[in-house]
N, C-alpha and C positions, 0 to 999 in steps of 0.2 A: 573754448571749443569743446563740444561734447564728443563722446566716444563715436557715435555714428558719423559725425562730420569728419573726425580724424580718420576713420576707416574709409570713408568715401574719398578723402584727399589722398590717402595712401594708395587706394585702388587706381585713381586717376593718374597719379604719378607713375605707378608701376606699368600701366598700359602705355603711357607716353614713352617711357624709357624702353619698353619692349618694342615699340614701333621703330624707334631710332636704332636699336640693336639689330632688328631684322633687316632694316635697310642697309646698315653697314655690312652685315654678313652677305647680303645679296650683291652689293657692289664689289666686295672682296672676291666672291666666287666668280663673278663676271670677269674681273681683272685676271684671276688665276686661269680661267678657261681661255681667255683671249691671249694670254701670254703663252699658254701651253700649245695652242694651235697656231701661234705666230701670226695672229690677225690683229689689226689695230682696233682699239676700243672705239665704239661709235658714241656719239653724243646722245641720241634719242634713248637708247636703252639705259644709259646712266641717269638721265633725267627721270625716266619712268621708274627706275628702281629707287630714286631718292625722294619720291613723293611721300612715302610713309615717314621718312625722317622729318620732312617739313611739317607734316601733320603732327608728329610727336612733339616737335619744338613748339608749335602753336599751342598744343594742349598743355605742355609744361608751363608756358607763359600764362595761360588762362586757367591753371589748375584749380585755384581757389573758387573761381566762378563756376567751373564745371562741377566741382565737388559739391558746392552749395546747391546747384541745380539738381544733381543726382540725389542728394540727401532729401531735398524737398519733394522730388518725384517719388521717392520710396516711402515717404511719410504718409 
């Protein structure tokens, strides 16, 4: 694997992990706010806030293919 392909793979993995982390932080903040205001957590906001995590997991699974596509696109 050449250096540009490794760089593209590292970038794709970083973006995927960032999406997962952002989603975890959003859900944690929603949980803290709902417990501070003594309101029950609702399903729809939790599902909506977990969409970036699902996208990040899919990108992590397909990281090599996405990195090859990105490397070919930039060539």
